C-alpha positions in Angstrom: 0.0 0.0 0.0 1.4 3.4 -1.1 0.5 6.5 1.0 0.6 10.0 -0.3 -0.9 13.3 1.0 -1.0 16.5 -1.2 -2.8 19.8 -1.2 -4.6 20.3 -4.5 -6.4 23.6 -3.8 -6.1 26.1 -0.9 -7.2 24.2 2.2 -8.2 21.1 0.2 -6.0 18.0 0.9 -6.0 14.6 -0.7 -5.0 11.5 1.1 -4.2 8.8 -1.5 -3.8 5.1 -0.9 -2.6 3.0 -3.8 -3.9 -0.5 -3.1 -4.5 -3.4 -5.5 -6.2 -6.0 -3.2 -9.8 -4.6 -3.3 -12.3 -5.1 -6.2 -13.8 -1.8 -5.3 -12.4 1.7 -4.8 -13.6 4.3 -2.4 -13.6 8.1 -2.4 -14.8 10.5 0.4 -15.2 14.2 0.8 -15.2 15.7 4.4 -15.9 19.4 5.0 -14.3 20.3 8.4 -15.8 22.8 10.8 -15.7 23.7 14.5 -18.3 21.7 16.4 -20.8 24.0 18.2 -24.4 23.9 19.2 -25.5 26.8 16.9 -24.3 25.2 13.7 -24.0 21.5 14.3 -27.4 20.5 13.0 -27.0 22.7 9.9 -23.6 21.1 9.2 -25.2 17.6 9.7 -28.2 18.4 7.5 -26.3 19.8 4.5 -25.0 16.4 3.1 -28.5 14.9 3.4 -30.1 17.8 1.5 -27.3 17.8 -1.1 -27.8 14.0 -1.6 -31.3 14.7 -2.8 -30.1 15.9 -6.2 -27.7 17.9 -8.4 -28.3 20.5 -11.1 -27.8 17.7 -13.6 -29.8 15.0 -11.7 -32.3 17.0 -9.7 -34.3 14.2 -8.1 -33.6 11.1 -6.1 -35.0 9.0 -9.0 -32.6 10.6 -11.5 -29.7 10.3 -9.2 -30.4 6.7 -8.4 -30.7 5.9 -12.1 -27.3 7.5 -12.7 -25.7 5.5 -9.9 -27.1 2.3 -11.4 -25.5 3.3 -14.8 -22.2 3.5 -12.9 -22.5 -0.2 -12.1 -24.2 0.2 -8.7 -22.0 2.9 -7.3 -23.1 4.0 -3.8 -22.7 7.5 -2.5 -24.0 8.2 1.0 -24.0 11.2 3.3 -21.4 11.1 6.1 -21.5 13.1 9.4 -18.8 12.5 12.0 -17.3 14.1 15.1 -13.6 13.8 15.6 -12.7 15.6 18.8 -14.4 18.9 18.6 -14.3 19.0 14.8 -17.4 18.1 12.8 -16.8 16.3 9.5 -19.7 16.5 7.0 -19.7 15.1 3.4 -20.0 12.0 1.4 -18.5 8.5 1.1 -18.5 6.7 -2.3 -17.9 3.1 -3.0 -17.6 1.9 -6.6 -16.2 -1.0 -8.7 -12.6 -0.9 -9.9 -12.3 -0.3 -13.7 -10.4 -3.6 -14.0 -13.5 -5.5 -13.1 -15.9 -3.8 -15.6 -16.6 -4.8 -19.2 -13.7 -4.0 -21.5 -13.5 -0.4 -22.3 -15.7 0.7 -19.4 -14.5 3.0 -16.6 -16.2 4.8 -13.8 -13.5 6.6 -11.8 -13.8 9.9 -13.5 -17.6 9.9 -13.5 -17.9 8.8 -9.8 -15.5 11.5 -8.6 -17.3 14.0 -10.8 -20.7 13.1 -9.4 -19.5 13.2 -5.8 -18.0 16.7 -6.3 -21.3 17.8 -8.1 -23.2 16.7 -5.0 -21.1 19.0 -3.0 -20.8 22.0 -5.3 -23.8 21.8 -7.7 -27.0 21.1 -5.8 -30.3 21.6 -7.3 -31.5 25.1 -6.4 -34.3 27.6 -7.1 -33.4 31.2 -7.2 -30.0 30.3 -5.8 -31.5 28.7 -2.7 -31.8 25.1 -1.7 -35.2 23.7 -2.4 -37.6 24.2 0.6 -39.2 20.7 0.1 -35.8 19.0 0.3 -34.7 21.0 3.3 -37.9 20.4 5.2 -38.0 16.7 4.5 -34.4 16.1 5.5 -34.8 18.3 8.5 -37.6 16.1 9.7 -35.5 13.0 9.1 -32.7 14.5 11.0 -35.0 15.2 13.9 -36.0 11.6 13.9 -32.4 10.6 13.9 -31.6 12.8 16.9 -34.6 11.4 18.8 -33.7 7.8 17.9 -30.7 7.9 20.4 -33.3 7.0 23.0 -33.7 3.6 21.3 -30.3 2.4 22.4 -30.1 2.9 26.1 -26.4 2.1 26.4 -25.5 4.6 23.8 -27.9 7.1 25.3 -26.3 6.8 28.7 -22.8 7.3 27.2 -24.0 10.4 25.3 -25.6 11.8 28.5 -22.5 11.2 30.5 -20.4 13.1 27.9 -23.0 16.0 27.9 -22.7 16.3 31.6 -19.0 15.8 31.8 -18.2 18.3 29.0 -21.1 20.7 29.7 -18.7 23.7 29.4 -17.1 22.5 26.1 -18.1 22.1 22.5 -17.8 18.3 22.9 -21.1 18.3 24.7 -22.7 18.8 21.3 -23.5 15.6 19.4 -22.5 15.1 15.8 -26.1 15.8 14.6 -26.7 18.7 16.9 -29.8 19.0 19.1 -33.5 19.0 18.5 -34.1 22.7 19.2 -31.4 23.9 16.8 -32.6 21.5 14.2 -36.2 22.7 14.4 -35.1 26.3 13.7 -33.5 25.4 10.3 -35.2 26.7 7.2 -34.1 26.7 3.5 -32.9 30.3 3.5 -30.9 29.9 6.7 -29.4 26.6 5.4 -28.6 28.0 2.0 -26.6 30.9 3.6 -24.8 28.6 5.9 -24.0 26.1 3.1 -22.3 28.9 1.0 -20.2 30.1 4.0 -19.2 26.5 4.8 -18.0 25.7 1.3 -16.0 29.0 1.1 -14.3 28.9 4.4 -13.9 25.3 5.5 -10.9 23.0 5.1 -11.8 20.0 3.0 -10.3 16.5 3.3 -10.5 14.1 0.3 -9.6 10.4 0.5 -9.1 7.9 -2.2 -8.2 4.2 -1.9 -7.9 2.0 -5.0 -5.8 1.2 -8.0 -5.7 4.5 -9.7 -2.4 6.4 -9.4 -1.9 9.6 -7.4 -1.3 11.6 -10.6 -4.6 10.3 -12.1 -6.7 11.1 -9.1 -5.0 14.4 -8.4 -5.4 15.5 -12.0 -9.1 14.7 -12.0 -9.8 16.4 -8.8 -7.9 19.5 -9.7 -10.2 20.0 -12.7 -13.4 19.0 -10.9 -12.7 21.5 -8.0 -11.6 24.3 -10.3 -14.9 26.1 -9.5 -14.7 25.6 -5.7 -15.2 29.0 -4.1 -12.5 29.8 -1.6 -12.6 32.7 0.8 -10.8 33.3 4.0 -10.3 29.8 5.4 -11.1 29.0 9.0 -7.8 27.5 10.0 -8.4 28.0 13.8 -10.6 24.9 14.2 -9.4 22.4 16.7 -10.1 20.5 19.9 -9.5 21.8 23.4 -8.2 19.0 25.7 -8.9 19.6 29.4 -6.3 17.9 31.6 -8.1 17.8 34.9 -11.6 17.2 36.3 -13.9 20.2 36.5 -14.3 19.8 40.3 -12.3 18.3 43.1 -14.6 15.3 43.4 -16.4 13.5 40.6 -19.7 15.0 39.7 -22.7 12.7 39.9 -25.8 12.7 37.7 -28.8 10.3 38.1 -31.7 10.0 35.8 -34.7 7.6 35.5 -36.2 6.1 32.4 -38.3 3.1 31.4 -35.4 0.7 31.1 -34.9 -3.0 32.0 -31.6 -2.5 33.7 -29.5 0.4 35.0 -26.7 1.8 33.0 -23.6 3.1 34.8 -21.1 5.3 32.9 -18.0 6.8 34.5 -15.9 9.4 32.7 -12.2 10.3 33.3 -9.9 12.9 31.8 -6.8 11.3 30.5 -4.9 14.0 32.3 -1.3 15.2 32.0 -0.3 12.3 29.7 -2.1 14.2 26.9 0.5 17.0 27.0 2.6 14.7 24.9 0.3 11.8 24.0 1.8 8.4 23.8 -0.9 6.8 21.6 0.5 3.2 21.5 0.6 3.2 25.3 -2.9 4.7 25.6 -4.3 1.9 23.5 -2.5 -0.8 25.5 -3.6 0.8 28.8 -7.3 0.8 27.7 -7.1 -2.8 26.4 -5.6 -4.0 29.7 -8.1 -2.0 31.9 -11.4 -2.6 30.1 -11.1 -2.8 26.3 -11.3 -6.5 25.7 -12.6 -9.8 27.1 -9.2 -10.4 28.8 -9.3 -7.0 30.5 -9.5 -6.3 34.3 -13.1 -5.0 34.1 -14.4 -8.0 32.1 -12.6 -10.7 34.1 -13.3 -9.3 37.6 -16.3 -7.0 37.6 -18.3 -9.2 35.2 -17.0 -12.7 35.3 -15.6 -13.2 38.8 -17.9 -10.9 40.9 -21.0 -10.9 38.6 -21.7 -7.3 39.4 -22.7 -6.3 35.9 -24.1 -7.7 32.6 -21.2 -6.0 30.7 -18.4 -3.6 31.6 -16.0 -2.1 29.1 -13.8 1.0 28.7 -13.0 3.0 25.6 -10.9 6.1 25.1 -11.3 9.2 22.8 -7.8 9.9 21.8 -8.6 13.2 20.2 -10.5 14.7 23.1 -8.4 13.0 25.9 -11.3 11.1 27.6 -11.9 7.6 28.9 -15.3 6.2 29.7 -16.4 3.0 31.3 -19.9 1.7 30.3 -21.6 -0.9 32.4 -25.0 -2.5 32.6 -26.0 -3.3 36.2 -28.8 -4.0 38.6 -29.6 -0.8 40.4 -28.9 -2.6 43.7 -25.3 -3.3 42.6 -24.6 0.4 41.8 -22.2 1.1 44.7 -20.5 -2.3 44.6 -20.0 -2.1 40.8 -18.7 1.5 40.9 -16.2 0.7 43.7 -15.0 -2.4 41.9 -14.4 -0.4 38.7 -12.3 2.0 40.6 -10.5 -0.9 42.3 -9.5 -2.4 39.0 -8.1 1.0 37.8 -6.1 1.0 41.0 -4.9 -2.5 40.3 -3.4 -1.2 37.0 -1.9 1.8 38.8 -0.2 -0.5 41.3 1.0 -2.9 38.6 -1.2 -5.7 39.7 -0.9 -7.4 36.4 1.5 -9.9 35.0 3.8 -9.6 32.0 1.5 -12.1 30.3 -1.4 -9.8 30.9 0.5 -6.9 29.2 1.5 -9.1 26.2 -2.1 -10.2 25.8 -3.2 -6.5 25.8 -0.6 -5.6 23.3 -1.5 -8.5 21.0 -5.2 -7.4 21.1 -4.3 -3.8 20.1 -1.9 -5.0 17.4 -4.5 -7.4 15.9 -7.1 -4.6 15.8 -4.6 -2.2 14.1 -3.5 -4.8 11.6 -7.1 -5.5 10.6 -7.7 -1.9 9.5 -6.0 -2.3 6.1 -8.5 -5.1 5.3 -11.4 -2.6 5.1 -11.5 0.5 2.9 -14.1 2.0 5.3 -11.8 1.5 8.3 -8.8 2.9 6.3 -10.9 6.0 5.4 -11.9 6.6 9.0 -8.4 6.1 10.3 -6.8 8.5 7.9 -9.5 11.1 8.3 -8.8 11.1 12.0 -5.1 11.3 11.3 -5.6 14.2 8.9 -7.7 16.1 11.5 -4.9 15.6 14.1 -2.1 16.4 11.7 -0.5 13.0 12.0 0.9 11.0 9.1 1.6 7.5 10.4 -0.4 4.5 9.3 -2.1 1.7 11.3 0.8 -0.7 10.7 3.3 1.9 11.9 1.2 2.3 15.0 1.0 -1.5 15.5 4.8 -1.7 15.3 5.1 1.0 18.1 2.7 -1.0 20.2 5.2 -3.9 20.4 7.6 -1.6 22.3 5.1 -0.4 25.0 6.3 -1.1 28.5 4.6 -1.6 31.8 6.0 1.7 33.1 4.3 3.6 30.2 1.0 2.0 31.1 1.4 2.8 34.8 2.1 6.4 33.9 -1.2 6.7 32.1 -3.1 5.0 34.8 -1.6 7.4 37.3 -2.5 10.4 35.1 -6.3 9.8 34.6 -8.6 11.9 36.7 -12.3 10.9 37.3 -14.7 13.7 36.4 -18.2 12.3 36.0 -20.4 9.5 37.2 -23.7 9.0 35.4 -26.5 6.5 36.4 -29.5 5.8 34.2 -31.8 3.7 36.4 -35.3 2.1 36.0 -38.4 4.1 37.0 -39.8 3.0 40.3 -36.8 0.8 40.9 -38.2 -1.9 38.6 -35.9 -3.9 36.4 -35.3 -7.2 34.7 -32.7 -9.3 36.5 -32.1 -11.4 33.4 -29.2 -10.6 31.1 
């Protein structure tokens, strides 16, 4: 796999991976903006509205027919949050020209159509169509409301909202219901024009075409991209310490079958010069795998929960533990989770435990090149962070992680928030 990264227009960067092993290629466009409550829903709505049609293919029917002509090419809206940067755009997957009938090729047409979706939407009087905006706004409202359907994910999002209540990170990638309801076609049209003119744009390609071919096509296709004064100040604020001296506690009730406990930590001073390989290994050892401290002790040995796992947000400098429990086990489960973190801090793990954790991280990283979607997500995160190493480079660094590095991270983390979502009236299902 050959990696290249080039700037093809002011503030427009292309990450190119030359890879022969896939029968499909992928291409993505991500418009980067600062995450905030006032604009998050508009940024999220824009790709869904733009996906309704272009000036050349003004309806979903016409657009779908064109995609079928391109041998079943798929182009879907994409909205992500990486740290406190919102990434809105499109992800396209399409067959490699080598696997099409002789003389057929779709690369140029797919890249052209994706760029047209971004730059040449169907408009009336220079404004986005009211019917498209209203329809997709209602769909986005349903998407925002649907977070209640997954209680575990809801509890995690609520913990983050409380934990980061003074930070942009409290805003979800789709924004919030109140802001979304206020969107109309005139407001969205103005914001769309500003976003296109001022935002950095990340392009990603993975497939068999050469860098020269893809860069040449995109330079021509983006020749009409309007560029004004670019917003180069976007970024993520990393808070090192907890907001208060003692962890804040939030408790809510809902019609749920079991309680959901989420505990949030700031990764702390270790984020001043982040040691990413060691952070991944620390998380794997503590709660990121079936061989972790949390799984083996809190769940398996003590049966205090239905599940317990940890995950880290590298870009924001956070660690969360998510656990499904009986409400009556709240205090015991919470104390045991902290006890297992203390066990890592005091090196209460064997060299074999450390090697198992490292092997798990290495396996995950080495699997990334097996998926174009995983590669796209990895390299977009890298681009946002200004990093240029690949997943295999990171896997190699993981092999060198020592117990002392893991201990330093465990000592650095600072608990900031405890969140409990419990059943109404204390009723819950004791079955897993």
